[in-house]
C-alpha positions as CSV (number, residue, x, y, z in Angstrom):
1,X,13.5,-2.2,-16.6
2,X,14.4,-5.4,-17.1
3,X,14.1,-8.3,-14.1
4,X,16.4,-8.0,-11.5
5,X,17.9,-9.9,-9.2
6,X,17.0,-9.2,-5.1
7,X,20.8,-7.6,-5.1
8,X,20.5,-5.2,-7.7
9,X,18.1,-4.3,-6.3
10,X,19.4,-3.5,-3.1
11,X,22.0,-1.7,-5.2
12,X,19.9,0.3,-7.4
13,X,17.6,1.3,-4.1
14,X,20.7,2.7,-2.4
15,X,22.3,4.2,-5.5
16,X,19.3,6.3,-5.8
17,X,18.4,6.9,-2.4
18,X,22.0,8.8,-2.3
19,X,21.2,10.9,-5.3
20,X,18.0,12.2,-3.6
21,X,19.7,12.6,-0.8
22,X,22.5,14.8,-2.8
23,X,19.4,16.9,-4.3
24,X,18.2,18.0,-1.1
25,X,15.1,15.9,-1.7
26,X,12.5,15.6,1.8
27,X,11.4,11.9,2.7
28,X,7.5,12.7,1.7
29,X,9.0,13.9,-1.9
30,X,10.8,10.9,-2.0
31,X,8.1,9.2,-1.6
32,X,6.1,10.8,-4.5
33,X,9.6,11.1,-7.2
34,X,10.3,6.7,-6.4
35,X,6.6,6.1,-7.2
36,X,5.4,4.5,-3.9
37,X,2.3,4.3,-2.1
38,X,0.8,7.9,-0.3
39,X,0.9,6.2,2.8
40,X,4.3,4.6,2.9
41,X,5.6,4.8,6.2
42,X,9.0,7.8,6.6
43,X,10.7,5.0,8.7
44,X,10.8,3.2,5.2
45,X,12.7,5.7,3.6
46,X,15.4,5.4,6.4
47,X,15.2,1.3,5.8
48,X,15.8,2.4,1.8
49,X,19.1,4.0,2.4
50,X,20.6,1.2,5.0
51,X,19.9,-1.2,2.4
52,X,16.0,-2.2,1.9
53,X,15.6,-2.7,-1.4
54,X,12.3,-0.7,-3.0
55,X,9.5,-2.3,-3.7
56,X,9.0,-4.5,-6.9
57,X,6.0,-2.8,-8.4
58,X,5.4,-1.9,-12.4
59,X,4.8,2.0,-10.8
60,X,8.1,1.9,-8.8
61,X,10.5,0.5,-11.6
62,X,8.8,3.1,-14.5
63,X,9.6,5.7,-11.5
64,X,12.9,4.4,-11.6
65,X,13.7,3.5,-14.8
66,X,13.2,7.6,-14.8
67,X,15.8,8.9,-12.2
68,X,18.3,6.2,-13.7
69,X,17.8,8.3,-17.2
70,X,18.1,11.6,-15.8
71,X,20.5,10.7,-13.5
72,X,22.6,8.8,-16.4
73,X,21.9,12.1,-18.4
74,X,23.3,14.7,-15.5
75,X,26.0,12.9,-14.8
76,X,26.9,12.6,-19.3
77,X,26.2,16.1,-19.2
78,X,28.0,17.4,-16.5
79,X,31.5,14.2,-16.7
80,X,34.1,16.0,-15.4
81,X,31.7,18.2,-12.6
82,X,29.2,15.7,-10.4
83,X,28.0,18.2,-8.2
84,X,26.8,20.3,-11.6
85,X,24.5,17.8,-11.8
86,X,23.0,18.8,-8.8
87,X,23.3,22.6,-9.3
88,X,21.2,21.8,-12.2
89,X,18.5,20.4,-11.1
90,X,17.5,23.0,-8.4
91,X,17.9,25.6,-10.6
92,X,14.6,27.5,-12.1
93,X,14.4,26.6,-16.0
94,X,12.6,28.4,-18.7
95,X,11.4,24.7,-20.5
96,X,9.6,24.0,-16.5
97,X,7.9,28.1,-16.4
98,X,10.9,28.5,-14.1
99,X,10.4,25.5,-12.0
100,X,13.3,24.0,-10.3
101,X,13.3,20.3,-12.5
102,X,13.4,18.9,-8.7
103,X,9.9,20.3,-8.3
104,X,8.8,19.3,-11.7
105,X,10.2,15.7,-10.3
106,X,7.7,16.4,-7.0
107,X,4.6,17.9,-8.2
108,X,4.0,15.8,-11.4
109,X,4.4,13.0,-10.9
110,X,5.5,10.5,-13.7
111,X,4.8,12.9,-16.8
112,X,7.4,15.3,-14.8
113,X,9.9,12.6,-14.6
114,X,9.2,11.9,-18.4
115,X,9.6,15.7,-18.8
116,X,12.8,15.9,-17.3
117,X,14.3,13.1,-18.7
118,X,13.2,14.3,-22.2
119,X,14.8,17.4,-22.1
120,X,18.4,15.5,-20.4
121,X,17.9,12.9,-23.4
122,X,18.0,13.3,-26.5
123,X,17.9,9.6,-27.5
124,X,15.4,10.0,-25.5
125,X,13.0,12.7,-27.0
126,X,13.2,10.5,-30.1
127,X,12.2,7.5,-29.0
128,X,9.0,9.4,-27.9
129,X,8.5,11.0,-31.1
130,X,8.7,8.0,-32.7
131,X,6.6,6.3,-30.4
132,X,3.9,9.7,-30.4
133,X,4.2,9.5,-34.9
134,X,3.3,6.0,-35.0
135,X,-0.1,6.3,-32.8
136,X,-1.2,9.0,-35.0
């Protein structure tokens, strides 16, 4: 993600929190999905909902970049019915060994974010393939 102003970080935080709440994630799952430190107090989750910005750390920003990619892809896939994105995130998927995409995000951390995003966003997946091919 590019450098953001404080206002932009607050706006992004509020948007991400709204989506994570729509998906039904509990506070301790939000900590994992956003890449916050394990010892993040649960009261901070409430503060993020109320307008405090997520920390400006490389780990959190990397997680947020993938979350934005997932959210954008769901909106592109289901432009007429935003609830379908939430439904898709909660539905078992054979690609993820019958786990829900939300489970993949929570249980697999950054790698789970990449897997779900790659599944939803073919252009991101192509970019990843090109990077892998360049490393061979």
